[in-house]
N, C-alpha and C positions, 0 to 999 in steps of 0.2 A: 206240326205246330206252327202258329203264325209268328210273324216277325215280332220280336220283343221290342217294346217301346224304348227308345234311347234314354239312358239315365242322365239326368241333369247334374252336372258337377258345379259345386259352389266354389268360386274362386276366392282364394284368400285375399283380404284387402292389402293393397300395396301401400307402403308408407309414403310413397311419392304421389299418392292420389290427392289432388288439390282439395277435394271435398272433405277428406279425412283431416287434412292439415287445418283447414278453416274451422272444422268442428272442434278440434282440440284447442285452438286459439280462443274460440268463444267460451269454452268451458273454463279455461284457465283465467280468462279476463273476468268472467262473472264471479269466480271464486275470490279473486283478488279484490274486486270492487266490493263484494259483500264483506270481506274481512276488514277493508279500509273503513267502510261505513260503520261497522260494529265498533271498531277501535275509536272512531271519532265520537260516536254516541256515548261511549263509556268513559271518555276523558272528562275530567273536571277542570274548570277554569275559575279564577277569582272574579267576583262580581260585587259591586257595591250595593248595599241594601239600606233603605232608610230606617233609622231607629224610631223616628217620629215623623209626623206629616211635615213636608217641606212645601211651602206655598210660593207662588210666583213672586219673584223679587228677592227671595231669601238667598243669601250666599251659600254656595255649595261648600260646606264645612265638614272636615273629617270627623268632628265631634258628633255630627248628626248622622253619620254613616257607619256601617260595619261591613267588613269584608268577609264573604262566605265563599266556599267552594261549591260550584254547582255544575251539573251537566247541561250545557246549553246547546250542544249539537251545532247546527249551522246558524245559531243566533248569537254567536260570540261577538259579532260586530255591532249588535243592536244595543248592548248595555255597556256601561262604563265599568272597567275592571279594577282600576286603581286610581288613587288621587293624582298620580303622575300623569294620567291621561286627561285631566281636567284643566282647562286653561286658567291662567291667573285672573282673578276678579270675576269668575263665572258665577252666575246666579241661575236659579230655577226659572224656566219660562212657563211652566205649568205645574199643577199640583202633583206631588209624588207622595202617595199615601204611605203610612207606616207599614213596614214589611214588604214594600214594593221594590223591585229591582230598579236601579237608577238608569233610565233610558238616556242614551246619548242625545236623542231628539229633545229632551227636556232641559238641556244645558245650553246656556247662552250668556249674553251680556245684558246689563241693565236696560240698554236701549231697545232690547227685543221685547221687553215687557210693556204691554199697553194697558195694564190695570193700575188703578190708583187707590190708595187706602182712604177710607172714610169711617169715622167712628159714629155708630148709631146707638143712642141711648135706648134702653129697653127697660120698661117698668116691671114686667113680670119675668119669671124664669123662662128661659127659652127651652125649646124641645130638645130631647136627647140627640136628635139628628143634627143639631147645630153645634158642631165641634170644629176645632181648627183643621183646616184642609177640606172641609165639606163645601159642596156647592149649595147655595141657598138662593131664595127669592126675596126681593124687597117689595113689600106691598104698601102702598100709600092709601090711607083712609082719611077722607075729608068730607065735609058737608057738600051736598050737590049744588047748593047756592048759598049766598051770604045770609039770607033770611029763612033758610030751610033747616029743619031738624033732621032731615034724612041724610044719611051718609052713604058714600060709595067707596068701595075698595078697588084700587086699580093696581095691576102688576107694573111696577116701575122698572125693576131690574130682574130679569129672569135667570141670570147666571153669575151672581156674585160669589166670591170665595171667602170663607171665614179665615181671617188671619190670627186673631187673638180674641179671647173673651175675658172681660174684666168684671168679676162678680162683685166688685165693691168691697167696702171694708167689712170686717166681721161684725161690727155693730150696726150695719145696715144704714149708715149715714149717707151712702151714695147709692144711686140706682145702678143697675147693671148696664154695661155697655159692650157692644160687639163691634170690633174693628173688622171691616169687610173690604175686600178688594173688588172694585167695580170697573167696568170698561170706561176708558177716559171720556167717551162720548156721553156717558150717563152721569158724570160727576156733577154737572150743572144742575140737573133736575133733582138729584139727591140733596145737594146743598140748599137748593131753594126750599124744599120741603122742610129741612131741618131749621132753616132760618125762620120759618113761620111757626115753628114749634107744633107742627101737625104730626099725626100719628104715622110712624113708619115701622112696620113689623118685619122681623127677620124670620122667614119661614124655611125650615129645612126641607130638603128633597131627599127622602129616604132612598138609600141605595145608590145615590149619585156620587160620582167622584169629581175631583177638580177638573175643570175644563181648561183646555189650552187657550191662551189669549188670542 
């Protein structure tokens, strides 16, 4: 008979083997990190939510907000949690829509707001998209020349924000008016058009939200 092939013996792993120790450490670390992540994602935290649209320049008032518990994960530092975290005299620096979480980035002081309120008379009913907090366009329509019957519409302000709508008296004695917030650099042009009693239309931008000033 030929010589038998030597049998290979499997050595038992030694607990002092560095590779085994490193492997155990990695497994334990991954389990702990996963458990920590799941725990953080399942935790709820208080956050302020707007009851109704808050436009730039509006005071951050508790009456306009409600506290809800939500799972924010790693976004807890992005939103305001309680009124105690809001500085005294704080105002909104951009539009916060109804039902929107109040971002800390939207909280500032009056000096941070570069928009100015202007009241625009409107003869006809405005579109459904023209509501408080909505972004709108202001279009100026005027004759092309002093002796011409042709008119031309020009986009005067592309990013105004509706602050309030005055629908006039119930008897229709007054025309409708829309108070809008316009960039300070455009106030002069808007007032010039209004002083000439020329047509200025407030056009809604469907789907658009308030823009940061």
